[in-house]
NUNUSE-200211 format. One record per residue: residue number from 1; residue in three letters; x negated, y negated, z of N, C-alpha, C, CB in turn. Coordinates in Angstrom, 2 decimals, always signed. Each point is the difference from the previous one (the first is absolute). Glycine has a CB too. Example, Ala and Ser with C-alpha at 12.3 -4.5 7.8 and 13.67 -1.06 7.14 Angstrom:
! NUNUSE-200211
ATOM, num, residu, n.X, n.Y, n.Z, ca.X, ca.Y, ca.Z, c.X, c.Y, c.Z, cb.X, cb.Y, cb.Z
ATOM, 1, ALA, -13.19, +5.69, +7.80, +0.89, -1.19, +0.00, -0.90, -1.20, +0.00, +1.89, +1.17, +1.25
ATOM, 2, SER, -1.54, -2.22, -1.97, -0.82, -1.19, +0.06, +0.77, -1.09, +0.73, -1.18, +0.63, -2.15
//
This chain:
! NUNUSE-200211
ATOM, num, residu, n.X, n.Y, n.Z, ca.X, ca.Y, ca.Z, c.X, c.Y, c.Z, cb.X, cb.Y, cb.Z
ATOM, 1, MET, -17.41, -23.68, -12.56, +0.02, +1.16, +0.87, +0.59, +1.21, -0.72, +0.20, -1.52, +1.99
ATOM, 2, GLU, +0.83, +1.29, -2.83, +0.61, +1.11, -0.73, -0.99, +0.64, -0.96, +2.23, -1.13, +0.19
ATOM, 3, ARG, -3.08, +0.31, -0.78, -1.02, +0.52, -0.92, -0.97, +0.91, +0.74, +0.22, -2.07, -1.42
ATOM, 4, CYS, -0.60, +1.67, +2.63, -0.89, +0.84, +0.82, +0.69, +1.31, +0.34, -1.09, -2.06, +0.97
ATOM, 5, ALA, +2.36, +1.97, -0.59, +0.75, +1.20, +0.37, +0.12, +0.95, -1.18, +1.27, -1.33, +1.72
ATOM, 6, SER, -1.03, +0.79, -2.90, +0.12, +0.84, -1.20, -1.33, +0.69, -0.31, +1.79, -1.52, -0.89
ATOM, 7, ARG, -2.85, +0.79, +1.04, -1.31, +0.59, -0.27, -0.31, +1.09, +1.03, -0.79, -2.18, -1.01
ATOM, 8, LEU, +1.13, +1.93, +2.26, -0.22, +1.01, +1.05, +0.86, +1.23, -0.26, -0.54, -1.81, +1.66
ATOM, 9, ARG, +1.78, +1.61, -2.07, +0.90, +1.13, -0.31, -0.60, +0.86, -1.12, +2.00, -1.38, +0.71
ATOM, 10, GLY, -2.49, +0.74, -1.75, -0.63, +0.75, -1.10, -1.25, +0.73, +0.46, +0.90, -1.67, -1.60
ATOM, 11, PHE, -1.66, +1.04, +2.46, -1.21, +0.64, +0.53, +0.34, +1.24, +0.81, -1.14, -2.24, +0.05
ATOM, 12, VAL, +2.15, +2.13, +0.80, +0.40, +1.13, +0.85, +0.58, +1.13, -0.84, +0.44, -1.59, +1.90
ATOM, 13, MET, +0.28, +1.24, -2.95, +0.60, +1.04, -0.86, -1.07, +0.83, -0.71, +1.99, -1.48, -0.33
ATOM, 14, SER, -3.16, +0.90, +0.11, -1.07, +0.76, -0.67, -1.19, +0.20, +0.93, +0.74, -0.94, -2.21
ATOM, 15, LEU, -0.47, +1.05, +3.49, -1.05, +0.16, +1.00, -0.77, +1.31, -0.25, +1.38, -1.31, +1.68
ATOM, 16, PRO, -2.70, +1.21, -1.79, -0.78, +1.21, -0.27, -0.15, +0.86, +1.26, -1.25, -1.24, -1.80
ATOM, 17, ILE, +1.02, +2.51, +1.60, -0.24, +0.89, +1.12, -1.35, -0.33, +0.63, +1.40, +1.82, -1.08
ATOM, 18, ASN, -2.41, -1.97, +0.23, -1.34, -0.37, +0.46, -0.32, -1.38, -0.53, -0.76, +2.43, +0.05
ATOM, 19, ALA, +0.73, -3.40, +0.84, -0.22, -1.38, -0.40, -1.49, -0.32, -0.04, +2.21, -0.64, +0.99
ATOM, 20, HIS, -2.65, +0.09, -2.11, -1.39, -0.44, -0.06, -0.03, -1.52, +0.05, -0.68, +2.05, -1.32
ATOM, 21, GLU, -0.50, -2.61, +1.20, -0.17, -1.43, +0.24, +0.83, -0.89, -0.93, -2.27, +0.53, +0.80
ATOM, 22, LYS, +2.59, -0.08, -2.00, +0.85, -0.80, -0.89, +1.42, -0.11, +0.56, -1.39, +0.72, -1.98
ATOM, 23, HIS, +1.86, +0.36, +2.60, +1.33, -0.05, +0.62, -0.02, -0.91, +1.23, +0.48, +2.34, -0.83
ATOM, 24, VAL, -1.56, -2.28, +1.58, -0.15, -0.87, +1.17, -0.05, -1.46, -0.45, -1.22, +1.83, +1.27
ATOM, 25, ASP, +0.50, -2.10, -2.35, -0.06, -1.37, -0.53, +1.38, -0.49, -0.43, -2.36, +0.42, -0.76
ATOM, 26, GLU, +3.12, +0.46, +0.13, +1.37, -0.36, -0.41, +0.86, -0.32, +1.23, -0.22, +1.47, -2.05
ATOM, 27, CYS, +0.09, -0.67, +3.08, +0.74, -0.24, +1.24, -0.40, -1.36, +0.59, +0.13, +2.50, +0.43
ATOM, 28, HIS, -1.42, -2.79, -0.42, -0.48, -1.29, +0.53, +0.50, -1.16, -0.86, -2.03, +1.15, +0.92
ATOM, 29, SER, +2.13, -0.95, -2.22, +0.52, -1.03, -0.88, +1.46, -0.32, +0.33, -1.58, +0.76, -1.80
ATOM, 30, ILE, +2.37, +0.28, +2.08, +1.40, -0.19, +0.39, +0.07, -0.71, +1.35, +0.68, +2.06, -1.29
ATOM, 31, LEU, -1.54, -1.67, +2.20, -0.06, -0.66, +1.31, -0.32, -1.49, -0.15, -0.73, +2.18, +1.06
ATOM, 32, ASN, -0.21, -2.50, -1.94, -0.36, -1.41, -0.24, +1.19, -0.78, -0.56, -2.39, +0.69, -0.40
ATOM, 33, MET, +3.18, -0.04, -0.46, +1.21, -0.66, -0.53, +0.98, -0.30, +1.13, -0.30, +1.17, -2.20
ATOM, 34, PHE, +0.52, -0.20, +3.07, +0.90, -0.22, +1.13, -0.53, -1.13, +0.89, +0.70, +2.42, -0.07
ATOM, 35, LYS, -2.00, -2.37, +0.35, -0.62, -1.00, +0.87, +0.18, -1.42, -0.58, -1.67, +1.74, +0.76
ATOM, 36, ALA, +1.55, -1.86, -2.08, +0.14, -1.30, -0.65, +1.46, -0.48, -0.04, -2.02, +0.55, -1.37
ATOM, 37, SER, +2.97, +0.39, +1.40, +1.41, -0.39, -0.15, +0.69, -0.32, +1.32, +0.06, +1.41, -2.01
ATOM, 38, CYS, -0.66, -1.05, +3.12, +0.61, -0.33, +1.29, -1.08, -0.17, +1.06, +2.11, +1.26, -0.63
ATOM, 39, ASP, -1.74, -1.76, +1.76, -0.98, -0.29, +1.04, -0.15, +1.13, +1.03, +0.54, -2.41, -0.32
ATOM, 40, ARG, -0.29, +3.64, -0.08, -0.10, +1.14, +0.91, -1.41, +0.60, -0.06, +2.47, +0.48, -0.30
ATOM, 41, ASP, -2.85, +0.24, +1.33, -1.31, +0.63, +0.08, +0.08, +1.44, -0.50, -0.62, -1.49, +1.94
ATOM, 42, PHE, -0.02, +1.77, -3.06, -0.01, +1.33, -0.59, -1.35, +0.69, +0.20, +1.67, -0.78, -1.69
ATOM, 43, SER, -2.53, +0.23, +2.53, -1.37, +0.50, +0.12, -0.07, +1.44, +0.51, -0.72, -2.33, +0.41
ATOM, 44, SER, +1.68, +2.78, +0.36, -0.07, +1.36, +0.54, +0.24, +1.07, -1.06, +0.77, -0.91, +2.18
ATOM, 45, PHE, -0.38, +0.51, -3.38, +0.27, +0.98, -1.06, -1.18, +0.15, -0.97, +2.42, -0.56, +0.20
ATOM, 46, TYR, -3.43, -0.29, -0.05, -1.18, +0.14, -0.85, -0.79, +1.24, +0.41, -0.11, -2.51, -0.31
ATOM, 47, ILE, -0.50, +3.15, -0.68, -0.81, +1.20, +0.25, -1.47, -0.42, -0.02, +1.76, +1.54, -1.05
ATOM, 48, PRO, -2.47, -1.31, +2.15, -1.39, -0.45, +0.05, -0.89, +0.79, -0.96, +0.34, -0.66, +2.39
ATOM, 49, LYS, -1.38, +0.01, -2.86, -0.95, +0.64, -0.93, -0.61, +1.26, +0.60, -0.50, -2.24, -1.00
ATOM, 50, GLU, +0.31, +2.25, +2.33, -0.59, +1.17, +0.66, +0.89, +1.23, -0.10, -1.17, -1.55, +1.57
ATOM, 51, ALA, +2.45, +1.36, -1.86, +0.92, +1.13, -0.10, -0.14, +0.74, -1.33, +1.58, -1.22, +1.49
ATOM, 52, LEU, -2.34, +0.63, -2.42, -0.23, +0.64, -1.30, -1.28, +0.83, +0.05, +1.19, -1.89, -1.18
ATOM, 53, SER, -1.11, +3.06, +0.57, -1.14, +0.92, +0.02, -0.18, +0.64, -1.37, +0.37, +0.45, +2.46
ATOM, 54, ASP, -1.66, -0.20, -2.84, -0.21, +0.66, -1.29, +0.04, +1.51, +0.12, -1.36, -1.95, -0.73
ATOM, 55, THR, +1.33, +2.49, +1.92, +0.04, +1.45, +0.14, +1.26, +0.48, +0.71, -2.48, +0.00, +0.04
ATOM, 56, GLN, +2.83, -0.63, +1.04, +1.21, +0.43, +0.70, +1.24, -0.43, -0.77, -1.22, -0.15, +2.20
ATOM, 57, HIS, +2.28, +0.88, -2.01, +1.33, -0.31, -0.55, +0.05, +0.11, -1.53, +0.36, -1.50, +1.95
ATOM, 58, ARG, -1.38, +2.02, -2.56, +0.00, +0.16, -1.45, +0.80, +1.26, -0.34, -2.27, -1.17, -0.22
ATOM, 59, PRO, +3.18, +1.08, -0.74, +0.74, +1.21, -0.39, -0.95, +1.02, -0.60, +2.06, -1.37, -0.40
ATOM, 60, ILE, -1.77, +2.64, +0.62, -0.91, +1.06, -0.45, -0.10, +0.08, -1.52, +0.54, +1.25, +2.07
ATOM, 61, TYR, +0.46, -1.73, -2.77, -0.03, +0.07, -1.47, -0.77, -1.16, -0.64, +2.19, +1.18, +0.10
ATOM, 62, GLU, -2.62, -2.17, +0.68, -0.77, -1.12, -0.54, -1.46, +0.41, -0.13, +1.61, -1.67, +1.03
ATOM, 63, PRO, -2.27, +1.24, -2.08, -1.43, +0.34, -0.15, -0.83, -0.64, +1.12, +0.31, +0.17, -2.50
ATOM, 64, THR, -1.39, +0.48, +2.85, -0.84, -0.53, +1.08, -0.72, -1.28, -0.40, -0.30, +2.33, +0.82
ATOM, 65, ARG, +0.20, -2.61, -2.10, -0.65, -1.23, -0.45, +1.01, -1.14, -0.19, -1.75, +1.39, -1.11
ATOM, 66, ASP, +2.92, -1.23, +1.67, +1.04, -1.04, -0.08, -0.51, -1.26, +0.69, +1.85, +1.75, -0.05
ATOM, 67, PRO, -1.86, -2.90, -0.64, -0.54, -1.22, +0.61, +0.92, -0.64, +1.06, -1.20, -0.38, -2.15
ATOM, 68, ASN, +2.43, +0.83, +2.21, +0.94, -0.61, +0.94, -0.24, +0.45, +1.43, +1.67, -0.13, -1.83
ATOM, 69, LYS, -1.33, -0.77, +2.74, +0.03, +0.34, +1.42, +1.46, +0.22, +0.36, -2.12, -1.36, +0.53
ATOM, 70, TYR, +2.36, +2.32, +0.35, +1.37, +0.37, +0.35, +0.33, -0.41, +1.42, -0.12, +1.90, -1.60
ATOM, 71, CYS, +1.41, -2.13, +1.80, +0.51, -0.39, +1.31, +0.70, +1.19, +0.64, +0.27, -2.40, -0.76
ATOM, 72, ASP, -0.36, +2.48, +2.07, +0.72, +1.04, +0.73, +1.49, -0.12, -0.35, -1.72, -0.01, +1.91
ATOM, 73, PRO, +2.34, +1.08, -2.41, +1.39, -0.09, -0.44, +0.98, -0.38, +1.11, -0.56, +1.68, -1.72
ATOM, 74, VAL, +0.30, -1.23, +2.93, +0.89, -0.34, +1.12, -0.08, -1.49, +0.30, -0.27, +2.31, +0.95
ATOM, 75, LEU, -0.93, -2.85, -0.90, -0.19, -1.43, +0.24, +0.65, -0.81, -1.12, -2.15, +0.47, +1.24
ATOM, 76, PHE, +1.90, -0.07, -2.48, +0.53, -0.74, -1.14, +1.53, -0.04, +0.02, -2.01, +0.66, -1.33
ATOM, 77, ARG, +2.63, +0.50, +1.50, +1.47, +0.06, +0.00, +0.59, -0.73, +1.19, -0.12, +2.17, -1.20
ATOM, 78, SER, -0.50, -2.07, +2.36, +0.56, -0.68, +1.17, -0.06, -1.52, -0.18, -0.71, +1.92, +1.45
ATOM, 79, ARG, -0.33, -2.43, -2.06, -0.09, -1.45, -0.24, +1.02, -0.44, -1.06, -2.45, +0.06, +0.61
ATOM, 80, VAL, +2.57, +0.73, -1.67, +0.95, -0.38, -1.07, +1.44, +0.06, +0.50, -1.62, +0.87, -1.72
ATOM, 81, TYR, +1.99, +0.22, +2.39, +1.37, +0.12, +0.49, +0.28, -1.00, +1.13, -0.01, +2.43, -0.64
ATOM, 82, GLY, -1.00, -2.73, +1.43, +0.15, -1.05, +1.00, +0.26, -1.35, -0.66, -1.50, +1.27, +1.56
ATOM, 83, LEU, +0.77, -1.53, -2.65, +0.21, -1.24, -0.76, +1.42, -0.07, -0.56, -2.45, -0.04, -0.58
ATOM, 84, VAL, +2.94, +1.15, +0.08, +1.36, +0.03, -0.55, +1.00, -0.40, +1.08, -0.66, +1.81, -1.64
ATOM, 85, SER, +0.54, -1.22, +2.82, +0.93, -0.31, +1.10, -0.12, -1.47, +0.43, -0.14, +2.39, +0.77
ATOM, 86, PHE, -1.09, -2.84, -0.61, -0.23, -1.38, +0.43, +0.50, -1.00, -1.03, -2.00, +0.77, +1.30
ATOM, 87, ALA, +1.73, -0.49, -2.57, +0.45, -0.90, -1.07, +1.52, -0.04, -0.07, -2.10, +0.48, -1.29
ATOM, 88, ALA, +2.75, +0.65, +1.47, +1.47, +0.02, -0.02, +0.57, -0.88, +1.10, -0.05, +2.32, -0.95
ATOM, 89, LEU, -0.54, -2.26, +2.12, +0.45, -0.86, +1.11, -0.23, -1.47, -0.31, -0.49, +1.85, +1.61
ATOM, 90, GLN, -0.66, -2.17, -2.20, -0.31, -1.39, -0.32, +0.95, -0.55, -1.06, -2.40, +0.42, +0.57
ATOM, 91, ILE, +2.68, +0.39, -1.57, +0.92, -0.44, -1.06, +1.38, -0.23, +0.58, -1.32, +1.26, -1.73
ATOM, 92, GLN, +1.75, -0.38, +2.60, +1.32, -0.13, +0.62, +0.06, -1.28, +0.84, +0.26, +2.52, +0.04
ATOM, 93, ASP, -1.34, -2.83, +0.69, -0.03, -1.21, +0.82, +0.00, -1.27, -0.84, -1.22, +1.29, +1.75
ATOM, 94, LEU, +0.59, -1.23, -2.93, -0.12, -1.20, -0.83, +1.24, -0.29, -0.84, -2.43, +0.42, -0.07
ATOM, 95, LYS, +3.31, +0.57, -0.09, +1.20, -0.23, -0.79, +0.93, -0.95, +0.74, -0.21, +2.29, -1.05
ATOM, 96, PRO, +0.78, -3.27, +0.33, +0.93, -0.91, +0.66, +1.27, +0.73, +0.41, -0.92, -1.93, -1.32
ATOM, 97, LYS, +1.41, +1.58, +2.48, +1.23, +0.60, +0.48, +1.17, -0.64, -0.74, -1.01, +0.47, +2.29
ATOM, 98, SER, +1.77, +0.35, -2.99, +1.12, -0.49, -0.80, +1.23, -0.16, +0.86, -0.94, +1.10, -2.04
ATOM, 99, ALA, +1.62, -2.21, +1.87, +1.24, -0.23, +0.74, +1.13, +0.84, -0.56, -0.75, -2.33, +0.53
ATOM, 100, ALA, +0.57, +2.82, -1.76, +1.05, +0.80, -0.63, +0.06, +1.42, +0.56, -0.29, -1.37, -2.07
ATOM, 101, GLN, -0.75, +1.78, +2.76, +0.01, +1.35, +0.57, +0.96, +0.05, +1.16, -2.37, +0.37, -0.72
ATOM, 102, PRO, +3.19, +0.68, +0.77, +0.94, +0.10, +1.11, -0.74, +0.25, +1.31, +1.75, +0.87, -1.56
ATOM, 103, ALA, -1.20, -1.41, +2.62, -0.60, +0.20, +1.32, +0.15, +1.46, +0.40, +0.51, -2.39, +0.64
ATOM, 104, GLN, -1.56, +2.92, -0.07, +0.06, +1.39, +0.41, +0.81, +0.11, +1.28, -2.23, +0.47, -1.09
ATOM, 105, LYS, +3.00, +0.63, +1.14, +0.80, +0.24, +1.18, -0.90, +0.41, +1.14, +1.97, +0.66, -1.41
ATOM, 106, SER, -1.59, -1.06, +2.61, -0.76, +0.43, +1.15, +0.29, +1.48, +0.25, +0.04, -2.34, +1.00
ATOM, 107, ALA, -0.99, +3.01, -0.43, +0.18, +1.42, +0.27, +1.01, +0.17, +1.13, -2.36, +0.50, -0.76
ATOM, 108, ASP, +3.48, +0.10, +0.45, +1.05, +0.24, +0.97, -0.05, +1.46, +0.39, +1.44, -1.85, -0.96
ATOM, 109, PRO, -1.67, +2.15, +2.25, -0.10, +1.40, +0.39, +1.29, +0.77, -0.21, -1.70, -0.67, +1.64
ATOM, 110, LYS, +2.83, -0.03, -1.75, +1.28, +0.67, -0.21, +0.23, +0.34, -1.46, +0.90, -1.21, +1.97
ATOM, 111, GLU, -1.70, +0.60, -2.85, +0.18, +0.22, -1.44, -0.40, +1.42, -0.36, -0.42, -2.45, -0.45
ATOM, 112, LEU, +1.19, +3.06, -0.43, -0.27, +1.37, -0.41, -1.20, +0.05, -0.93, +2.42, +0.56, +0.26
ATOM, 113, ALA, -3.07, +0.56, -0.28, -1.11, +0.20, -0.93, +0.55, +0.02, -1.42, -1.31, +1.31, +1.73
ATOM, 114, SER, +0.46, -1.67, -2.69, +0.48, -0.06, -1.37, -0.08, +1.36, -0.69, -0.73, -2.38, -0.09
ATOM, 115, GLN, +0.11, +3.36, +0.71, -0.08, +1.32, -0.58, +0.43, +1.03, +1.03, -1.86, -0.73, -1.55
ATOM, 116, ILE, +2.58, +1.71, +1.09, +0.44, +1.07, +0.88, -0.31, +1.32, -0.68, +1.83, -1.43, +1.01
ATOM, 117, PHE, -2.46, +2.33, -0.28, -0.26, +1.34, -0.52, +0.90, +0.97, +0.74, -2.42, -0.58, -0.59
ATOM, 118, ILE, +3.23, +1.30, -0.14, +0.92, +0.97, +0.59, -0.31, +1.35, -0.60, +1.79, -1.74, +0.36
ATOM, 119, LYS, -2.17, +2.66, +0.47, -0.32, +1.34, -0.49, +1.27, +0.77, -0.32, -2.12, +0.00, +1.34
ATOM, 120, GLN, +3.09, -0.07, -0.45, +1.26, +0.70, -0.22, +1.10, -0.79, +0.67, -1.16, +2.26, -0.14
ATOM, 121, MET, +2.32, -2.37, -0.53, +1.11, -0.75, +0.56, +1.29, +0.58, -0.54, -1.40, -2.10, +0.21
ATOM, 122, SER, +2.40, +2.13, +0.62, +1.32, +0.40, -0.49, +1.05, -0.78, +0.78, -0.82, +2.31, -0.64
ATOM, 123, GLY, +1.85, -2.72, -0.07, +1.12, -0.70, +0.62, -0.36, -1.38, +0.53, +0.90, +2.19, +0.58
ATOM, 124, SER, -1.91, -2.84, -1.15, -0.42, -1.31, +0.48, +0.03, -1.01, -1.12, -1.43, +1.08, +1.73
ATOM, 125, GLN, +1.48, -2.34, -1.33, -0.04, -1.10, -0.96, -0.97, -1.03, +0.52, +2.39, +0.41, -0.74
ATOM, 126, ILE, -3.06, -1.12, -0.17, -1.00, -0.99, +0.38, +0.28, -1.30, -0.72, -1.72, +1.80, +0.40
ATOM, 127, VAL, +1.65, -2.88, +0.36, +0.00, -1.35, -0.58, -1.28, -0.64, +0.52, +2.59, -0.20, -0.13
ATOM, 128, GLN, -3.41, -0.28, -0.78, -1.29, -0.51, +0.40, -0.15, -1.45, -0.41, -0.97, +2.28, -0.19
ATOM, 129, ASN, +0.48, -3.11, +1.11, -0.27, -1.42, -0.23, +1.19, -0.74, -0.60, -2.39, +0.58, -0.31
ATOM, 130, SER, +3.58, -0.26, +0.80, +1.21, -0.69, -0.43, +0.74, -0.48, +1.25, +0.18, +1.43, -2.12
ATOM, 131, PRO, -0.45, -2.65, +2.53, +0.61, -0.50, +1.22, +1.53, -0.03, -0.11, -2.05, -1.37, +0.43
ATOM, 132, ASN, +2.71, +1.57, +0.67, +1.47, -0.04, +0.10, +0.68, +1.02, -0.91, -0.18, -2.41, +0.58
ATOM, 133, THR, -0.46, +3.52, -0.83, +0.58, +1.06, -0.81, +0.24, +1.21, +0.90, -1.17, -0.84, -2.10
ATOM, 134, SER, +2.29, +1.48, +1.85, +0.28, +1.20, +0.79, +0.60, +1.06, -0.90, +0.36, -1.38, +2.08
ATOM, 135, ILE, -0.44, +2.61, -1.62, +0.57, +1.14, -0.72, +0.92, +0.71, +0.97, -2.04, +0.25, -1.52
ATOM, 136, LYS, +3.21, +0.06, +1.04, +0.93, +0.76, +0.83, +0.22, +1.33, -0.70, +1.13, -2.09, +0.92
ATOM, 137, ASN, -1.52, +3.15, -0.26, +0.09, +1.33, -0.55, +1.09, +0.74, +0.76, -2.45, +0.02, -0.69
ATOM, 138, THR, +3.57, +0.16, +0.06, +1.09, +0.73, +0.67, +0.24, +1.29, -0.75, +1.06, -2.15, +0.82
ATOM, 139, CYS, -1.20, +3.22, -0.12, +0.23, +1.31, -0.58, +0.67, +0.85, +1.07, -2.02, -0.20, -1.57
ATOM, 140, ASP, +3.20, +0.63, +1.28, +0.72, +0.85, +0.95, +0.12, +1.38, -0.60, +1.29, -1.97, +0.93
ATOM, 141, PRO, -2.06, +2.95, -0.42, +0.04, +1.34, -0.57, +1.34, +0.71, +0.19, -2.42, +0.12, +0.42
ATOM, 142, LYS, +3.29, -0.67, +0.41, +1.32, +0.62, +0.23, +1.06, -0.57, -0.94, -0.63, +0.38, +2.39
ATOM, 143, SER, +0.26, -1.42, -3.15, +0.99, -0.62, -0.89, +0.29, +0.90, -1.20, -0.78, -2.29, +0.72
ATOM, 144, SER, +1.95, +2.10, -1.30, +0.39, +0.80, -1.17, -0.88, -0.32, -1.21, +2.36, +0.09, +0.87
ATOM, 145, GLU, -2.80, -1.34, -0.99, -0.86, -0.40, -1.12, -1.35, +0.73, +0.07, +1.14, -2.26, -0.05
ATOM, 146, PHE, -1.69, +2.38, +1.25, -1.27, +0.68, +0.16, +0.15, +1.49, -0.33, -0.68, -1.67, +1.76
ATOM, 147, LYS, +1.77, +2.29, -1.29, +0.23, +1.42, -0.26, +0.16, +0.24, -1.50, +1.08, +0.26, +2.25
ATOM, 148, GLU, -0.39, -1.16, -2.91, +0.20, +0.12, -1.45, -1.34, -0.11, -0.73, +2.32, -0.97, +0.22
ATOM, 149, LEU, -3.15, +0.03, +0.21, -1.33, -0.18, -0.60, -0.86, +1.26, +0.21, +0.16, -2.51, +0.38
ATOM, 150, ALA, -0.12, +3.05, +0.81, -0.78, +1.20, +0.31, +0.46, +1.19, -0.84, -0.35, -0.85, +2.33
ATOM, 151, GLN, +1.66, +0.99, -2.50, +0.52, +1.11, -0.80, -0.38, -0.17, -1.46, +1.90, +0.28, +1.60
ATOM, 152, THR, -1.81, -1.50, -2.10, -0.37, -0.28, -1.39, -1.48, +0.31, -0.22, +1.79, -1.78, -0.14
ATOM, 153, SER, -2.65, +1.36, +1.09, -1.44, +0.25, -0.12, -0.28, +1.49, +0.05, -0.49, -2.21, +1.07
ATOM, 154, ALA, +1.15, +2.92, -0.18, -0.21, +1.44, +0.11, +0.46, +0.70, -1.27, +0.29, -0.13, +2.49
ATOM, 155, TYR, +0.82, -0.32, -3.06, +0.51, +0.60, -1.24, -0.98, -0.25, -1.14, +2.37, -0.33, +0.79
ATOM, 156, SER, -2.89, -0.91, -0.87, -0.94, -0.35, -1.08, -1.28, +0.81, +0.09, +0.95, -2.30, -0.03
ATOM, 157, SER, -1.48, +2.49, +1.22, -1.28, +0.71, +0.13, +0.17, +1.50, -0.19, -0.79, -1.79, +1.56
ATOM, 158, SER, +1.98, +2.34, -1.30, +0.18, +1.44, -0.13, +0.16, +0.39, -1.47, +1.06, +0.08, +2.28
ATOM, 159, ARG, -0.75, -1.01, -3.14, +0.18, +0.30, -1.43, -1.34, +0.27, -0.67, +2.05, -1.41, -0.04
ATOM, 160, PHE, -3.14, +1.01, +0.62, -1.31, +0.15, -0.65, -0.72, +1.12, +0.57, -0.11, -2.35, -0.45
//
């Protein structure tokens, strides 16, 4: 199955804009490999011969005497990308479930999101995904320490 997937990956990476019958044959060859490697039905991804045309879907830069028949690009791409999605699901289903993989946590609605976007914040602190953690922020603007800090900051900024 991995060999089929690798061949499909290479095919998709070099997918032509205008697919002619040789590209369709290559796609069918990959489909036949998948069909032989597992018991799944891949028939909906085959492109029928009637979908190939010698006049329609031909790129304008190709000579009119080109012997190839071309496939509708939308049909071709939808079948190929559909095959990619279907094959990925099949490969995932066929992989043995490893006992070494950690069990996934159940979705807890009380659990915090793993990403936070803050446009603007001042005087705040955040602890994320750290159970039993707390922050204590004590700031008394009337304390002598705060006044000293404010005077020092004001003195530093006025020198520049």
